[in-house]
C-alpha positions as CSV (number, residue, x, y, z in Angstrom):
1,M,-29.3,0.8,-17.8
2,F,-27.5,-1.9,-16.4
3,K,-23.9,-0.4,-15.3
4,K,-20.9,-2.4,-15.4
5,K,-18.9,-2.6,-12.4
6,Q,-15.3,-2.1,-12.5
7,I,-14.3,-2.0,-9.3
8,V,-14.4,-5.0,-7.1
9,F,-13.6,-5.4,-3.2
10,R,-11.6,-8.3,-3.0
11,S,-12.4,-9.2,0.7
12,K,-9.7,-11.2,1.2
13,N,-7.1,-8.5,0.6
14,C,-9.2,-6.2,3.5
15,L,-7.0,-5.7,6.5
16,N,-9.8,-6.2,9.0
17,I,-10.3,-9.9,7.5
18,K,-6.5,-11.0,7.8
19,K,-6.2,-10.5,11.1
20,P,-8.5,-9.4,14.0
21,Y,-8.0,-5.6,15.4
22,P,-9.6,-3.9,18.5
23,I,-10.6,-1.3,15.9
24,E,-11.9,-1.8,12.5
25,C,-10.6,0.0,9.6
26,R,-13.2,2.4,7.7
27,A,-11.2,4.1,5.8
28,C,-13.0,3.4,2.5
29,I,-16.0,3.7,3.8
30,E,-15.3,7.3,5.3
31,S,-13.3,8.7,2.6
32,C,-15.9,8.1,-0.7
33,P,-17.3,11.4,-1.7
34,H,-20.7,9.8,-2.9
35,K,-21.5,7.5,0.0
36,A,-21.3,4.5,-2.2
37,I,-19.9,1.9,0.5
38,S,-22.0,0.5,2.6
39,D,-20.7,-1.1,6.1
40,N,-20.2,-4.7,4.8
41,K,-18.1,-3.0,1.9
42,T,-20.9,-3.7,-1.0
43,I,-20.8,-0.9,-3.6
44,Q,-23.7,0.8,-4.6
45,L,-23.8,1.0,-8.4
46,D,-25.8,3.9,-8.6
47,K,-23.8,6.1,-6.6
48,C,-20.4,4.9,-7.4
49,T,-18.3,7.0,-10.2
50,E,-15.5,4.7,-9.9
51,C,-13.2,7.4,-8.5
52,G,-10.7,5.2,-7.7
53,I,-10.5,7.0,-3.9
54,C,-10.9,3.6,-2.1
55,M,-8.3,1.9,-4.1
56,S,-5.5,4.4,-3.4
57,I,-6.8,5.2,0.5
58,C,-7.0,1.2,0.7
59,P,-3.5,-0.1,2.4
60,S,-3.8,-3.8,0.9
61,D,-5.9,-3.7,-2.1
62,G,-9.2,-4.1,-0.6
63,F,-10.9,-2.6,-3.6
64,M,-9.4,-2.9,-7.0
65,D,-10.1,-2.0,-10.5
66,K,-10.4,-4.8,-13.1
67,D,-8.0,-3.6,-15.2
68,M,-5.1,-2.9,-12.8
69,D,-2.6,-5.7,-13.9
70,N,-3.3,-4.5,-17.7
71,I,-2.4,-1.1,-16.5
72,G,0.8,-2.0,-14.8
73,E,1.7,-4.3,-17.6
74,Y,1.4,-1.6,-19.5
75,I,3.6,1.2,-17.3
76,L,6.2,-1.5,-16.7
77,D,6.1,-2.3,-20.9
78,S,6.0,1.4,-22.7
79,E,8.7,3.2,-23.7
80,R,6.5,6.2,-23.6
81,I,4.2,6.4,-20.5
82,I,0.8,8.6,-21.2
83,L,-2.2,7.8,-19.1
84,N,-5.4,9.9,-19.5
85,C,-8.6,10.5,-17.1
86,P,-11.6,10.0,-18.9
87,L,-12.6,14.1,-19.4
88,A,-8.9,14.3,-20.8
89,E,-7.8,13.6,-24.7
90,P,-7.4,10.2,-24.9
91,E,-3.3,10.3,-26.1
92,G,-2.6,7.2,-23.8
93,Y,-3.8,4.5,-21.7
94,E,-7.4,5.5,-19.6
95,I,-7.7,5.2,-16.1
96,S,-11.1,5.8,-14.3
97,C,-9.6,8.7,-12.6
98,L,-6.3,10.2,-11.1
99,G,-7.9,9.5,-7.9
100,M,-6.8,5.7,-8.1
101,L,-3.2,6.3,-8.2
102,D,-2.1,5.7,-4.6
103,Q,1.4,6.4,-3.3
104,D,3.2,3.7,-4.2
105,A,1.8,3.9,-7.9
106,W,3.1,7.6,-7.8
107,T,6.7,6.3,-6.3
108,M,7.1,3.9,-9.1
109,L,5.9,6.5,-12.1
110,M,8.9,8.6,-11.0
111,I,10.9,5.8,-10.7
112,R,10.0,5.1,-14.5
113,A,10.7,8.5,-15.1
114,G,14.1,8.2,-14.8
115,D,14.6,6.9,-18.3
116,H,11.0,6.7,-19.9
117,E,8.5,9.7,-20.8
118,V,6.2,9.6,-18.1
119,K,2.9,11.6,-18.7
120,I,-0.1,12.0,-17.2
121,L,-3.3,13.9,-19.1
122,T,-6.3,15.4,-17.0
123,G,-9.6,17.2,-17.8
124,E,-10.5,20.0,-15.4
125,C,-10.2,18.5,-12.5
126,G,-11.9,21.4,-10.8
127,A,-15.5,20.8,-12.4
128,C,-15.2,16.9,-11.6
129,P,-17.6,15.2,-9.6
130,D,-14.4,13.4,-8.7
131,K,-12.2,16.2,-7.6
132,Q,-12.1,15.2,-4.3
133,A,-10.3,11.9,-5.5
134,C,-8.4,13.8,-7.3
135,A,-7.1,16.1,-4.5
136,V,-6.3,13.0,-2.5
137,S,-3.7,11.5,-5.1
138,V,-2.5,14.6,-5.8
139,G,-1.8,15.0,-2.3
140,F,0.3,11.5,-2.1
141,F,2.0,13.0,-5.4
142,K,3.2,15.9,-3.1
143,E,3.9,14.2,-0.2
144,I,6.4,11.9,-2.2
145,H,7.6,15.0,-3.8
146,E,8.7,16.6,-0.6
147,A,10.4,13.4,0.6
148,W,12.1,13.0,-2.6
149,P,12.6,16.5,-4.4
150,D,14.9,15.6,-6.8
151,H,12.8,12.8,-8.3
152,P,12.5,12.3,-12.2
153,R,9.9,14.2,-13.8
154,V,6.5,13.3,-14.4
155,E,4.5,15.7,-16.5
156,I,1.0,16.3,-15.3
157,E,-1.0,17.9,-18.3
158,V,-4.6,19.4,-18.1
159,V,-6.1,18.5,-21.6
160,P,-9.8,18.9,-21.6
161,S,-11.4,16.7,-24.3
162,K,-12.5,18.2,-27.3
163,G,-15.3,15.9,-27.7
164,D,-14.5,14.6,-31.0
165,G,-16.1,10.9,-30.7
166,K,-12.0,9.5,-30.7
167,S,-12.4,6.5,-28.3
168,A,-10.4,6.1,-25.6
169,N,-7.1,3.3,-25.6
170,T,-6.7,4.0,-29.3
171,N,-3.4,4.7,-28.7
172,V,-2.4,2.1,-26.4
173,K,-0.8,-0.4,-28.9
174,N,1.2,2.1,-30.2
175,L,2.5,3.4,-26.9
176,R,3.7,-0.5,-25.5
177,G,7.0,-1.6,-26.1
178,T,8.2,-5.1,-26.6
179,A,7.1,-7.5,-22.9
180,K,9.8,-7.8,-21.1
181,K,8.0,-11.5,-20.4
182,R,6.1,-14.2,-22.0
183,I,3.0,-14.8,-20.6
184,S,2.6,-18.2,-20.0
185,L,0.0,-20.5,-21.6
186,R,-1.6,-20.7,-18.1
187,E,-2.1,-17.9,-17.2
188,Q,-3.5,-16.4,-20.6
189,G,-6.3,-19.3,-19.5
190,R,-6.9,-17.8,-16.4
191,K,-7.0,-14.2,-17.8
192,K,-9.5,-15.7,-20.0
193,V,-11.7,-16.8,-17.4
194,K,-11.2,-13.4,-15.2
195,D,-12.8,-12.1,-18.3
196,L,-15.8,-14.5,-18.5
197,F,-16.3,-14.5,-15.1
198,P,-15.4,-10.9,-13.6
199,D,-16.7,-11.7,-10.0
200,I,-13.9,-14.3,-9.7
201,M,-11.1,-11.7,-8.7
202,A,-13.1,-10.6,-5.6
203,E,-12.1,-14.4,-4.6
204,E,-8.3,-13.5,-5.4
205,S,-6.0,-12.7,-2.4
206,Y,-2.5,-11.8,-2.5
207,P,-0.2,-10.4,0.3
208,I,1.6,-7.7,-1.4
209,P,-0.3,-4.7,-3.1
210,K,0.0,-4.5,-6.7
211,T,1.4,-1.0,-6.9
212,R,3.8,-2.5,-4.6
213,E,4.6,-4.9,-6.4
214,W,5.6,-2.7,-9.6
215,I,7.9,-0.6,-7.5
216,A,9.8,-4.0,-7.0
217,E,9.6,-4.8,-10.8
218,A,10.3,-1.1,-11.4
219,F,13.8,-1.3,-9.5
220,T,14.8,-4.3,-11.9
221,S,16.6,-2.2,-14.6
222,N,17.9,0.0,-11.7
223,Q,19.3,-2.3,-8.7
224,E,21.2,0.7,-7.2
225,L,18.7,3.5,-7.2
226,K,17.7,4.6,-3.7
227,I,14.0,5.8,-3.1
228,P,12.5,8.0,0.1
229,Y,10.7,4.6,1.7
230,K,7.9,4.7,4.0
231,T,9.3,2.1,6.5
232,I,9.5,1.5,10.5
233,K,11.8,2.8,12.5
234,V,12.2,0.9,16.3
235,N,14.5,2.8,19.4
236,D,15.4,1.4,22.6
237,K,12.2,1.7,24.1
238,C,11.4,-1.4,22.9
239,T,10.6,-4.3,25.8
240,G,10.3,-7.2,22.9
241,C,6.8,-8.5,23.9
242,G,6.3,-9.2,20.4
243,V,2.8,-7.7,20.5
244,C,3.3,-5.9,17.1
245,S,4.6,-9.0,15.0
246,K,1.4,-10.5,16.3
247,I,-1.0,-8.1,15.4
248,C,0.7,-7.5,11.8
249,P,-1.7,-8.2,9.2
250,Q,0.7,-8.4,6.2
251,N,3.6,-10.4,8.6
252,A,5.6,-7.8,7.8
253,L,7.3,-8.2,11.5
254,R,8.5,-11.6,13.0
255,Q,9.7,-11.6,16.5
256,T,12.2,-14.9,17.4
257,Q,14.0,-15.3,20.0
258,T,17.4,-17.2,20.4
259,D,18.9,-17.6,24.1
260,D,18.8,-14.4,25.1
261,E,18.7,-12.4,22.5
262,I,15.0,-11.4,20.8
263,L,15.0,-10.2,17.3
264,L,13.0,-8.6,15.4
265,I,12.7,-8.9,11.9
266,Y,11.0,-6.8,9.1
267,E,10.1,-7.1,5.3
268,P,9.4,-3.1,3.8
269,L,7.6,-4.6,0.7
270,K,5.3,-6.5,2.6
271,C,4.2,-3.7,5.1
272,V,1.2,-1.3,3.8
273,Q,2.2,1.4,6.7
274,C,-1.5,0.5,8.3
275,E,0.2,1.8,12.0
276,R,-1.2,-0.9,14.0
277,C,2.0,-1.8,15.4
278,V,2.3,2.0,16.0
279,D,-0.8,2.4,18.1
280,I,-0.5,-1.1,20.1
281,C,3.0,-0.7,21.0
282,G,2.8,0.2,24.8
283,P,6.3,1.7,25.1
284,E,6.2,4.0,21.8
285,A,8.8,2.2,21.1
286,M,7.8,2.2,17.0
287,R,7.7,5.0,14.4
288,I,6.8,5.0,10.7
289,E,9.3,7.5,8.0
290,Y,10.9,8.0,5.5
291,V,14.0,6.4,4.7
292,S,16.1,6.4,1.6
293,L,16.0,2.5,0.4
294,S,17.4,0.5,-2.4
295,S,16.0,-2.2,-3.9
296,K,18.1,-5.0,-1.9
297,Y,16.7,-3.7,1.4
298,I,13.0,-2.8,0.1
299,T,12.7,-6.2,-1.2
300,G,14.6,-8.1,1.4
301,K,14.5,-8.2,5.4
302,I,16.1,-6.0,8.0
303,L,16.8,-6.2,11.7
304,L,14.8,-3.6,13.0
305,C,16.0,-4.5,16.8
306,E,18.1,-6.9,19.1
307,T,16.5,-6.7,22.5
308,T,18.2,-8.6,25.8
309,A,15.8,-10.7,27.5
310,R,15.0,-10.0,31.1
311,Y,13.7,-11.7,33.5
312,C,12.0,-11.4,36.7
313,T,14.4,-11.6,40.2
314,K,12.1,-13.6,42.1
315,C,10.6,-16.1,39.9
316,E,12.4,-15.9,36.5
317,K,9.4,-15.4,34.6
318,Q,10.4,-13.3,31.4
319,I,9.4,-9.9,31.8
320,F,8.7,-7.3,29.2
321,H,9.7,-4.0,30.7
322,H,12.4,-2.0,31.7
323,L,11.6,-0.9,35.0
324,E,13.4,-1.4,38.5
325,P,13.0,-3.9,40.3
326,R,12.8,-6.4,37.7
327,L,9.3,-8.3,38.7
328,C,6.5,-10.0,37.1
329,M,3.0,-9.0,37.4
330,A,2.4,-11.8,40.2
331,C,5.3,-11.2,42.1
332,A,5.0,-7.1,42.5
333,A,1.3,-7.7,43.3
334,K,2.6,-9.2,46.7
335,D,4.5,-6.2,47.6
336,P,2.4,-3.7,48.9
337,A,5.1,-0.8,48.3
338,L,5.2,-1.7,44.4
339,K,1.3,-1.5,44.0
340,G,0.8,1.0,41.2
341,V,4.6,1.4,40.6
342,L,5.1,-1.5,38.1
343,Y,1.7,-2.3,36.5
């Protein structure tokens, strides 16, 4: 029997495609418990259970459920938010598995829980073949909970389906509130085309992951709320070399130089915490940690570091180290006494 494909690979969203990097990201392939993703990111339908782990583990929406836009609209527009997995009682909006909820999705649900009822219904996860995906998602929840212990309550209940044949999503229309914004005729047309030709979705690309966009929109009703948010921090070891901004696949880092001042600008909303900048930083000046931020900073731009440019004392070529003497590689190589000291 032909199996309908619900999860698609959006190649242009994949970090490996966005910008070359020495170490290829294989998080989706290595995390799949059913070995359903090939080396070229093709989903093997006979193995895929749509557990969603490839979605939650991918930092940039390389894999995405076709229903993701509808799920986002439901969560953002509903007065009561109830999500249920296929093995739970169908009392809310059915998602493929708890495993599809990534760190940003959980954060957004916690934000919404501040003034809305938010409930997750699951079946017996321990007996489910997708329990590994569920465990990964619950791990994200626990990490955020530790960083934000007093977050609004998100109820998670185990309510196994009674098997009475009731179809899922039957109550969704009753749970939804009034939409915050009307969809234009052009957007309605695009949705119809996607329904008729679903593979078109695989060719789409966008700079900010869906669940990250949800966080930004969830903030609209509470601009002053501060949440723990993973962000880049830079210490005084930074030499202003600019390698981090050059290799960032999301263009979340931008370095500019005015006269002798080097500025490193950061856009948290674009950053997907892939940690490439941290790994490639020679002076080990960068790290990623939770910081309490409001919407103003998450959706804005932050000055991460301001460095004074340094120049070789002999040839005046710009150098990117804090060592003494201040010499570039070429000038240091001419002095036998400095061999192996600077470079």
